[in-house]
Structures are given as structure tokens and as C-alpha cells.
N, C-alpha and C positions, 0 to 999 in steps of 0.2 A: 500657615503651611506646616504640615506634619514633619516631625523629625524622624528620619529613617534609622532603624537600628543597624549597627555594624557589628558583625560577629567575629571578625578578625581584624581589629583596628591596627595591628602592627604588621600585617602581611606575613605573619608567622604564627601558626596555630599553637605551637608550643608556648611561645611567650604570651599570647593572648589568653590561653587557657590558664596559665600560671597566674596571670593578673586577675582573671575572673574568679579564681579560687581564693584570693586574698581575704575578702570579707568573711567567708565561712570559716577559713582557717583561723583568722584572728579571734572570732567569737569562740570557737571550739577549744582552741589552745588556752585562751584566757579562762574559760569556764572549767575545762577538764584538767589542766596541768598547773595553772597558776592560782587556782582556787579563788578567783576573783568573783565577787557577788554577781548573780545572774543579770540583774538590771544594768550593772556597769559593763559586763561582758557584752551584753546585747547592744548597749550604746556604743561600745568600741567597734563592734562589727558593723553597725549602722554607719558610723563615721567613715570607716574604711570603704564601705559600699558606695557612699556618697562621693568620696575622692576618686575611686576607680571609675564610677559612672561619668563624672564630670571631666576629669583630667585624662583618663585612659580611653574612654569610649566617646568622648565629645558630646555627652548629653547636656543640654542647657541646664543651668543651675535651677531655674524656676521649675522645669519639668521634674528634675530630681527631687527637689523639696516637696512638690505636690504629690509625687508618687509615695514618698515616705509618709506624708500626712494621711493620704488615702489608705495606706496599709495600717496605720495606727488606728484609724477609725474602725476598720474591719476587725482589729484585735479586740476592741471593746465589745463589739457585737458582731458575731455571735459568741466568740470564744470566752472572753472575759465575763460576759453575762452568765454563761453556763457555770463557770468556776465559782463565781460569787454566790450563786444561789444554791449550788449543791453543798458548798461549805456552810451556808446558812442553815440548811436542813440538818446537816451533821451537828452543828452547834446546838440546835434545838433539841435533838435527840440525846445528846450528851448532857445537856443542861438539866433535864428532868429525870435522868437515870434510865430511860427506856433503851438506850443503846446497850447498857449492861445486860438488860433482859434479853435483847436480841442476840447478844454475844453468847449468853448461856444457852439459848434455845438452839443456836447453830451448833454448839458443842454437843447438844443432845443428839444431833444427827451423827456426828463423829467428833471425837476429841483430837483426832489425828490432824496435825497441821497440814500435811501434804494433801489430804482429802478435802479439807476446808479450802485449800488453795485451788484445787480443781473446780470445786463447786462455785466458789465466789469469783475468782479472777478469770477463769476460762468460761464456764457456762453462763453465769450471771452477767459477766462483762460482755460476752458475745450478744446477749439479748439487748443490752443498752446500746451496743454498737449498731446493731441492726435497726433499732428504733430511733436513735438520735444521732450517734456519731459525734464528731466535733469535740472530742475530749471528755464527753459524758461518762463513758465506761471506766476510764482511768480514774476520774474524780470519784465515782461511786465506789468502785471496788477497792481502791487504795484507802479510802476513808473507812470502809467496813473492816478491812484487814488490820489497819492500825488500831481500830476499836477492839478487835479480837485479841490484840496483844502481839501482833507481828512486829518485828523490828522495823524502824522507818525505812531502811534500805531494802529489806525484803518486801514490805508493802508497796513501796514505790517501784522498784525495779521489776518485780515479778508481775505486777499489774501491767506494766508496759510490755513485757515479753508476751503475756497472755493475750494482749490486745493486738494480735497480728492477723491470724487466719481469717477473722471476720471482716477486716477493714474494707476489702474490695467491694463488699455488698453493704457497707454501712449506710446509715440514714436512709433506709428503704431503697437501697440500690443506687443512691445518688452518684457515686463515682462512675459506675458503668453507664448509667443513663446519660450522664454528661459527656463521657467519652464518645458514645455513639452519636449524640445530638450535635456536638461541636465539630467532630471530624468525619462524620458520614459513615461510620461503621454500622453494620447490621446489628441491631441491639441483641436479638436472640442468639446470633452466631457468636458474637464476642462474649456474651454472658455464658454461653455453653462452654466456650474455650477456657474461660477463667475457672469454670466448674470442673474442668478436667486437669487443672493445675493445683488449685488450692486444697482439694480434699487430701492430697498426699501430706500436706503440711498441717491440716486440721488433725490428722492422725499423729503426726510427729510432734507438734508443738506441746501437747500435754505431757509427753515423755520428757521433752526438752525442759519444760517448765519445772518439773519436779527434780530433774537432774541438776538444774541450776540452783534450786533451793536446798536440796538435801544430799546431793551426790548420787553416784551410780548405784551403790549398794542399796541405799534407802529407796531409790526409785524402783529397783527390781522387787523390793518387798511389797509394793502395791501395784505391780504391773497389771493385774486383772482389772482393777478399777480404772487405771489410766486407759487401758485398751477399750473398755466400755465407753468411757467419756469420749475418746477420739473417734471411734467407729460410729457412735450414735450421733456425732456431729457431722462427720465427713460424708456419710451415706445420704442423709437428707440434703446436705449442701450440694452434692452432685445431682441428685434427682430433681430438686427444685430448680436449680440453675439451668439444667438441660431441658426440662420439660414444662416448666411453668413461667419463669422469668426472674428478674433480679430483685424485685421489691421485697419479697418475704423470705429470701434465702436464709439470712442470719436468724431471724425471729423463729422460724420453724425449726431450724437446726438447733438453736440454743434451747428451746423448750423441750425438744426430744432428748437432747443430751442431759439436761437437768433432771428430767423424769427418770431417764435410764440410770443415771448415777445414784440418785436417791433411792430408787427401787433396789438397785444392786447392793447398796450399803445396808439395806434391811436384812439381807441374807449373808453378807460377807463383811468381815472386818479384818484388818491386818493382824498378824500375830504379835507384832510390836507396835506400840503407839508412839508416834513421833510428836513430842510435846514442845520442842524448841521453837521459839518464834523468830530465831535468827537464821541467817544463811549458813547452812552446813555447821550449825553451832551446837549439835547435840553430843551426847556422850559417845565414846568410841564404839559401843555396842550397837549404836544406831537407833536405840529406842528402849522402850520398857514394855513388859507384858501388859495386856489389857487389865484394867482394874475396875472395880465397881464404880459406877458413875456417882459423883458427889454433887450433882446439880441441886441448885436451890429449887424448891418446889414452888413454881409460880402458878397462880390461878389462870384459868382460861381467859379471864378478863384482862389480866396483866399482859399475857402473851399477845392477845389481840391488840391491845393498846400499843405495845412495842413494835409490832410488825405492821400495823396499819399505815404509818407514815411512809414506809418503804413500798407497800402495796399501792398506796395512792400515787407515789412517785412513778412507779412502773406504769400505772394506767395513764397518768397524765402525759408521760413521755411518749408512750405508744400512740395515744390519740393525737397529740400535737404533731406527730410525724406523718399522719395520714394525709395524702394529697387533698382530699375534699375539705378536711378541716383547715389545712394551710390556706387553701384557696379562699375559703369563707372568711378566715381571719384577715387575710390580705385584702379582701374586698372591703372589710370594715376599716382597715387602716394600713396603708402602704404608701410610703413617701420615697420618691427617688430624687437624688440630688446629683446631677452631672457635675463632676469635679472640674470647675473652671481652671484653665491652665494645664489640664492633663487629658481630659476626655477627647478622644479621637485625634490627639496631637502626637501620638507615637505610632509608628508604622512598622509592623513586623514584615520581614523581607524573606524571599526565597533563600535557601532551600527549606526553611522551616514551614513556609506556606507556599502554595503554588503560585500565588500572585500577591502583591503588596496588600496588607490588611491592617486597617486602623484599629487600635486597641481602645475599647470603651473603658471609661472610668466613671462609673455611676454608683454612688453609694446608696444602697437600699436600706432604708430604715423600716424594717418589718417587725416592730417591737411586739405586736400581738402574737404573730405566728412564730417568733423565735423560740427555740427549744428552751432557752434559759427562762423565758416567761412561764412556760408550762411548769418548769421546775420550781419557780418562785411561787406560783399558785398552789402547787402540790405541797410545798413547805408550809404555806400559810394554813391550808386546810389541815395538814398534819399537826401543826402547832395547836390548833383548837382541839383536835382529838387528844393531844397529849396534855391538855389542860392549861395551856398558856392563855393569858389575856392579851388584848390589843397592845397595851403599853409595853408589856414584856416582849412581845413579838417585835415591835419597832426597835426597842433597845438592843435586842439580840441581832437584828439586821444591821444596825449601825455599828455594833461591835464587830460584826463580821467584815464589814467594809474596811474598817481600820485594820483588821487582822490580815487581810489579803491585799492591802494597798500596793505593796511592793511587787507582789506577784502580778497584779493587773498592769502595773507599769512595765514589767518585764515582757508580758505578752504583747503589749502595745508596741514596744521596741522591736520585738522579734518579728511581728507581722509587718512593721515598717521596713525592716531589713529585707524580708522575703519579697515584698511588693516592689521595692526599689530594684532589686536584682532582676525581677521579671520585666519591668518596664525599660530598664537600661539594656537588657539583652545579655547580661553576663551569664545568667543561668543557661541561656541557649548556647552560648559558647561552650560551656561545660558539656551540654548534651551533644553538640556536634563532635566533640572529642571522642565520645563514646560511639557515635555513629560511624566514625571512620575506621572501624576495626575489621571490615571485610567479613571473612568466613566466621569469625568469632563474634559477629554482631548479635546472634541470639543471646549469648551470655552477657555481653556488655550492654546490649539494649535493655535487658532486664535490670541491670545495675543502674541504667539511666532512670528507670522508674523509681528505684530505691533512692537515688540522689534527689529526684524531684520531690519526694515526700519528706526526705530529711531536711530539705531547704525550705519547703513551703508549709510543712506540717499537715498536708492534706493530700489524700489519694486523688480526690477530685481535682485539686489544683495541679497535681502532677500530670493527670490525664489531659487536662486542658493545655498544659505547657508542652508536653512531649508527645501527645497522642498523634498529632499530625506528622511529626518527624518520624515516628515509628512506622507509620503507613508508607511514607515516601521511601524510607530506607528499605523496607520489606519489598516493595515493588522493584526497586533497583537491584536487589540481591536475589530476586526470584523466590522470596519466602511468602508464606501466607500472611497477609496483613492482619488478619484476626489473631493469629498467633502472637504477633509482636504487640498489637494493641492490648491483648490480654496480659502479655508479659510485663508491660508497663505498669498495669494495675497490680498484678500478682507480686512483682518484684517490689513495688512501692509499699506494700503492706509491711515489709520488714524494715523500712525506713521510719515507720511510725514511732518506734520505740526510742529513736535517738533525735527526733525533731525537737527543737528547743521548747516549743510551746507545750508539747506533751510532758516533757520533763518538768516544766514549771507547774503544770497542772498536778502532777504526781507529788511534787514537793509541797505544794500548797495543801492538797488533800490530806497529807500526812503531817502537815505543819512542821516539816523538816526543812525550815527555811535556810537559805544560804548553803545548802548541800547539793545543789544541782550538779556540780562537778562530780561529786561522788556517784550520783545516779548515772550520769553520762558514762563515766569510766566503767561502771558495772555492766551496763547494757550494750556497750559499743561492740564488743566481740560477738555477742549473740546476734546483733543486728547484721553485722557483716557476714558472719558464717551462714546464717539462714538465707540472706539475700543471694549469696553465692550458690547455695543449694538450689534455690529457685532457678538461677541462671543455668545450672547444670541440667535441670529437668527440661527447661525450655530448649536448650541446645539438643538434647536427646529427641525431643518432640520435632525439632526441625530437620534432623538428619538421620536418626538411628531407628530402624525398625526394631520392635513393633511399636515404639513410642510414636512414630510418625502417624500411626493409625488414629491417634487421638485428635489429630489436626483436621481430619476430614469427616 
């Protein structure tokens, strides 16, 4: 017999909501204020979630334990597998000196740290978000930035901020496609609606990114390049989402933006070059005049050898994300393991769903089609290109496993926490608190999406979690359901920078271990502020002409 979720176990939504928030508060406070190591903070949050689920919500102990185990397995694959293999590639590139060559060649495009940040964190990161998602863009861009000499906090925090506007269409449109499939939205309509919200932020985020890094004055010094970057991303993002579909939005927009920025930098450079690798850490005058380039003269063969592993990575990640390739690899090997003691034993209840719905818990072992496997193969191919032998490759891989062992443990615990809150219904209690805001619902409904991603680490998971609730609430309030479905996804992208697994990915990529709390404190304001701005836009689209014209 299935256990039915209860969303107000105390008959008082204030008390129930406060209790539901305890696990997240425990983890964030431990991580952000008490500087407790990430894996310990995650373990504390998981323990709190277990107690709340069992003693507060009446969830059977066996169900709660199995939900945590199920989430932990999900943490290993796909998230942990991606992190492990991208760090493996980074270790290979650093080990033979090719990363230094790549660094110098990027400096040849521009020595200005602000422009490097636009090119790598925003443009290059958006491409990897569109092709793979699931932490890949932060792992890649943070690793490259730290290799270029950026400070650990700058490389980590700014990669997280940059990885916002593309998230709703990440992994070839997976969040939007899942939203439509699971909750019955019209795919093209909700895709188009997201494409009328996020382009505003695709234009804003590059400005915000440089302001966060270098300050307002330094941002204004390169405003033409920022404008080119933002516009060349926002316009294709709008056009592709409204007239083609969700799958290639990020990839096309990112490629256009990269080409536009690099082409622009061939004819324009700032009067002062910002050379500080730290956050707002430059001299008071904000920079120094351009100086003759002092690049090491590398041969074409050396440059090709340095760039080839990353080009291989790009090709593999893109190919691995194509649906026909995934289908073929899954045909070769795909194992599904229903989680005994959890599968179809938890029942979601109205008003979250229209009728009681049993929650499936099936662990999918898709090792061949997993993005991390594509990254691993690209790293091995790249290793041979860089001149490594088989023994050296294996030794480097084993050394990488040891290097990221605590980060993998943290990711497992984070996903266990998020999955337990989903199966116990505590995250739904928090969502219902947002849904009871009446006329202010467009604003708070957007923040519901933000909360969903902050808790689960995935825009896809947030859409699965709250997409149905958004539809029901919109119908009850006389709002366009596509507006609120899109708001869930658009608001969710701003929660990506503070979700625990993304922060762990960033700290691992920069090897700034045990500083997850520092990263969280840095990005938290940016996450909340940007999410609120999305909420304001959605509210305008709901009630205020001419913004209401965007909804129809």
C-alpha cells in the first residue's frame, strides 16, 4: 500500500512550512556561516531531512532511507561522473603543459580579464550548457579560468553567475521538453514564452557578470563588447525559441555570440587593460594602457596540440547530447533497476496533482549514453593527442579519483537530501506556501522555480516538481498557464548558481576545496536579486500592458 504525502501535517501552513525549511536552512547555515566542510554540511542537512520526513511528516523509516539511497545513486551518475571526467581532462592538460599554451593563446585574443570572462564563462559556458548541462559548463569554464590565472573565488563564483540565462534550454532543451511532457503543456507555446522572458536576462547577465567581477566603472569601460555579447546571444535565443524549438536554442545562440565577440575584438579593444585575476582587485585607476603583447611564440603544431583536447571535448559532448546518438547507445546498453521499497510506494496528492499519483523510483544505468562517458572518451583521445601513454593515462585517472573523492561524496549527499525532500513532500510544502500569494503569485510563482532549482540542482527537476502546481494555480487565478510554466523555468535558472551541487562542482574544478561556503556567500545576493528581477518581469507580463502582449 502506498504512503500518501501530507503537505500540512500540523494543520497550520506556517508551522509546516517552517519545519519543511529546516533541512535546507541547516545545510546552508552550516556551509555559509559556520564554514563547515561541504560533505559534513550536506550530511547534517540529510540527517535533518530524515528526521523531518519521519517524525514531522510521518514517512515510514524504510521509505525515507530508500529515497536517500536512490538520490545518492543519482548523484554518482550523471553528476559525479561528469565532474570526475572533466577534472581528469584538466589534469591531463596541466600535466603536459598544454594548458599553459591554451592560456597564452586565449590571451592573444585579449589580455583583458573582463573580456576573457565574457568569452569563456558566458559564451563558451552557454555552449556546454546547451550541449550537455548537468554541471558540465561550470566544470569546464571554472577549470579554464583558474588555469588562466583567475583567483579561485572569481573562477568559481563568476562561472556560476554566467551559467544562468542558458539553463532553461540546457542539454538540448531537456528542462522545457520535460515540463511539457510531464505536465501537458504545449511544447512550442511554453518554449516561445520562455523565449520572451530570458532574452532580457541574456542581455543583462553579461553586464551583471562584469560588474560583479570588476565594478561599475570597469564594466562601463568595455560596455560595447558586453553589448555585442549580450545582443548576439539574446536575439538568436528569441528567434530560435519562438520559431524553431527548444533543442538548439543555446547552441546556436552561443556560437553566434562567440563569433560576434571574437570578431568585434579584432577591431576594438578597451583603452585600459584589466589584468587583475581577482574580484575588483585591480589598481584604483581601473587598469593600465594597452601594451605590446609579450606572448611566447608557439608553433602552429604546439597550438593545435594544446587546443585539440578541448575541441575533441566539444565535439564529443555535442554528439553525446544528440537524441539519435543517445537512443543508439541506450539500445546497446541501458539497465533499469526499480528501487525496491520505494518505487510506486509514495503517492503525490492534490492540489499538486489533479488526482493521486504514484511516484516512480527507477534507477537508470545509462553508462554508455551518459555525458560523463563522452567526456571520459574525449579525455582519453585527447591524452593520446597530447602524447600520453596508456600507463600514464591510467595513473592520472586514479590520481583524479583520489583528488575529487570528497567532492563526489558531497554530491552524493546533496542529491540524497534533494531526493528525500521530494519523496517526503517537504519541498511541495514550500511550493504551496508560494502558491498561496494571490495576486502576487506571478512574482512568487517565479521564486518557486528558483527554490526548486536551488533545492534540486536542476531546472528539469524543478519543472517536474512544480510545473503541475504552476498550471493549477494559474488556472485558479485566471492567468495564462504557459506564462507560469515558463516562469518556473526562467526563475529556476537563477537558482542554479546557489544549488549545492553546482557549488561543489565549481570548488572541485578550481581545486578550492573546503571553500564552498565562501562561494555560496558570494553568489547568494546575485541569485536572489536576479530571481526577483525575473519575478518582476513575469508580473509585468501578467498584468501590465504592453508587457501583456508578450503572453499571447
